[in-house]
C-alpha positions as CSV (number, residue, x, y, z in Angstrom):
1,X,39.4,32.4,19.1
2,X,37.9,32.1,15.6
3,X,36.1,28.9,14.8
4,X,37.0,29.0,11.2
5,X,40.6,28.7,10.2
6,X,40.3,28.1,6.4
7,X,43.1,25.5,6.7
8,X,40.7,22.7,5.8
9,X,39.3,24.4,2.7
10,X,41.3,22.0,0.4
11,X,40.0,18.8,2.0
12,X,42.7,18.2,4.6
13,X,42.8,18.5,8.4
14,X,45.5,18.4,11.0
15,X,46.1,15.7,13.6
16,X,47.3,16.7,17.1
17,X,50.8,16.4,15.9
18,X,50.2,18.9,13.1
19,X,50.5,16.4,10.4
20,X,47.9,17.1,7.6
21,X,45.8,14.2,6.3
22,X,42.8,14.0,4.0
23,X,39.5,14.6,5.8
24,X,38.3,11.1,4.6
25,X,41.3,9.4,6.2
26,X,40.3,6.4,8.3
27,X,41.8,8.1,11.4
28,X,39.5,11.1,10.9
29,X,36.5,8.9,10.2
30,X,37.3,7.0,13.4
31,X,37.4,9.9,15.7
32,X,34.6,11.7,13.8
33,X,32.4,8.7,14.5
34,X,33.4,8.9,18.2
35,X,32.3,12.5,18.1
36,X,29.0,11.6,16.5
37,X,28.6,8.9,19.2
38,X,29.3,11.5,21.9
39,X,26.7,13.8,20.5
40,X,24.1,11.0,20.6
41,X,25.0,10.2,24.2
42,X,24.4,13.8,25.0
43,X,20.9,13.5,23.5
44,X,20.4,10.3,25.5
45,X,21.6,11.9,28.7
46,X,19.1,14.7,28.2
47,X,16.2,12.3,28.4
48,X,14.3,11.6,31.6
49,X,16.3,8.9,33.5
50,X,17.8,8.3,36.9
51,X,20.7,10.4,38.0
52,X,23.2,7.5,38.3
53,X,22.7,6.6,34.7
54,X,23.1,10.3,33.7
55,X,26.4,10.4,35.7
56,X,27.7,7.2,34.0
57,X,26.8,8.6,30.6
58,X,28.7,11.8,31.5
59,X,31.7,9.8,32.5
60,X,31.5,7.9,29.2
61,X,31.3,11.2,27.3
62,X,34.5,12.4,29.0
63,X,36.2,9.1,28.1
64,X,35.2,9.5,24.5
65,X,37.1,12.8,24.4
66,X,40.1,10.8,25.5
67,X,39.4,8.2,22.8
68,X,39.2,11.0,20.2
69,X,42.5,12.5,21.4
70,X,44.2,9.2,21.1
71,X,42.8,8.6,17.7
72,X,43.8,12.1,16.6
73,X,47.5,11.4,17.4
74,X,49.9,9.4,15.3
75,X,51.0,6.3,17.3
76,X,54.7,7.3,16.9
77,X,54.1,10.6,18.6
78,X,51.8,9.3,21.3
79,X,54.4,9.3,24.1
80,X,55.5,12.8,23.3
81,X,52.1,14.4,23.8
82,X,50.5,14.2,27.2
83,X,47.4,12.3,26.2
84,X,45.3,10.5,28.8
85,X,44.9,6.7,28.4
86,X,42.0,4.3,28.5
87,X,42.6,2.1,31.5
88,X,41.5,-1.3,32.7
89,X,39.4,0.5,35.3
90,X,37.5,2.3,32.6
91,X,36.6,-1.0,31.0
92,X,35.8,-2.6,34.4
93,X,33.4,0.3,35.1
94,X,31.3,-0.6,32.1
95,X,31.4,-4.3,33.0
96,X,30.3,-3.5,36.5
97,X,27.4,-1.3,35.3
98,X,26.3,-4.0,32.9
99,X,26.4,-6.7,35.6
100,X,24.3,-4.5,37.9
101,X,21.7,-3.7,35.2
102,X,21.5,-7.4,34.1
103,X,20.6,-8.5,37.6
104,X,17.3,-6.6,37.3
105,X,16.5,-7.7,33.7
106,X,14.7,-10.7,32.5
107,X,16.8,-13.3,30.7
108,X,17.2,-12.6,27.0
109,X,16.0,-15.5,24.8
110,X,15.7,-13.7,21.4
111,X,17.1,-10.8,19.5
112,X,15.2,-7.6,20.3
113,X,13.9,-5.1,17.8
114,X,15.1,-1.6,18.6
115,X,12.3,0.8,19.7
116,X,9.4,0.9,22.1
117,X,10.2,4.4,23.4
118,X,12.1,7.4,22.1
119,X,14.7,7.2,24.9
120,X,15.3,3.5,24.2
121,X,15.6,4.3,20.4
122,X,18.2,7.0,21.1
123,X,20.1,4.4,23.1
124,X,20.0,1.9,20.2
125,X,21.1,4.5,17.8
126,X,24.1,5.3,20.0
127,X,24.9,1.6,20.2
128,X,24.9,1.3,16.4
129,X,27.1,4.4,16.0
130,X,29.4,2.8,18.6
131,X,29.6,-0.4,16.5
132,X,30.4,1.6,13.4
133,X,33.2,3.4,15.3
134,X,34.5,0.1,16.4
135,X,34.6,-1.2,12.8
136,X,36.5,1.9,11.7
137,X,38.9,1.8,14.6
138,X,39.5,-1.9,13.9
139,X,40.3,-1.0,10.2
140,X,42.6,1.7,11.3
141,X,44.3,-0.7,13.8
142,X,45.2,-3.0,10.9
143,X,47.6,-0.4,9.4
144,X,48.2,2.0,12.3
145,X,47.9,0.2,15.7
146,X,45.8,1.8,18.4
147,X,46.0,0.8,22.1
148,X,44.2,-2.5,22.7
149,X,42.5,-0.9,25.7
150,X,40.9,1.5,23.4
151,X,39.5,-1.3,21.2
152,X,38.3,-3.1,24.3
153,X,36.6,0.0,25.7
154,X,34.7,0.7,22.5
155,X,33.6,-2.9,22.2
156,X,32.5,-3.0,25.8
157,X,30.7,0.4,25.4
158,X,28.5,-1.0,22.6
159,X,27.5,-3.9,25.0
160,X,26.8,-1.4,27.8
161,X,24.5,0.6,25.5
162,X,22.6,-2.5,24.6
163,X,22.1,-3.5,28.2
164,X,21.2,0.1,29.0
165,X,18.6,0.1,26.3
166,X,17.0,-3.0,27.9
167,X,17.1,-1.3,31.4
168,X,15.5,1.8,30.0
169,X,12.8,-0.3,28.3
170,X,12.0,-1.9,31.6
171,X,12.0,1.4,33.5
172,X,9.8,3.1,30.9
173,X,7.6,0.1,30.7
174,X,8.2,-0.1,26.9
175,X,7.6,-3.5,25.4
176,X,10.6,-5.4,24.2
177,X,9.6,-6.8,20.9
178,X,11.4,-10.1,20.2
179,X,12.6,-10.9,16.7
180,X,11.3,-14.2,15.8
181,X,12.3,-15.3,12.3
182,X,9.7,-16.3,9.8
183,X,9.7,-20.0,9.0
184,X,10.6,-20.8,5.4
185,X,7.8,-22.2,3.4
186,X,8.7,-25.4,1.6
């Protein structure tokens, strides 16, 4: 199989249904950002961390391929293609993981500046890419509805990545730097 097809040389690409759209189409931007997120999760998973977290990240990466497949398919054709779905169980898994991590973390009283350790920073970068994907998918949803479970999953995933960054900070003994706004001078 050749990687290059030359079909995109004029600035268009094909959805799963074969329909051609501009490469800057919001649908393409949406699943392209999911792909970017998946790549960063791979980088994060390659860091030194416990095997359970690596396993969860691997599950998430697989779910993101499902998200990409859904986004690469026109909603009117969705039922004709055998595309997996994002289920309530997928969302509940993220919630369960967050609840378990939060039990071990100190209460959060301020915003936290991203950083403290390379692994934590990778996690924060993944979180912000996830938020960008969520904004793009939300924009797509205004004109071309996507399953609500997909929107919920991506929203929950960014929350999960925030809590994971805090967990990693604790495990790596990285300082969580609180953001304390400067007081205005009168």
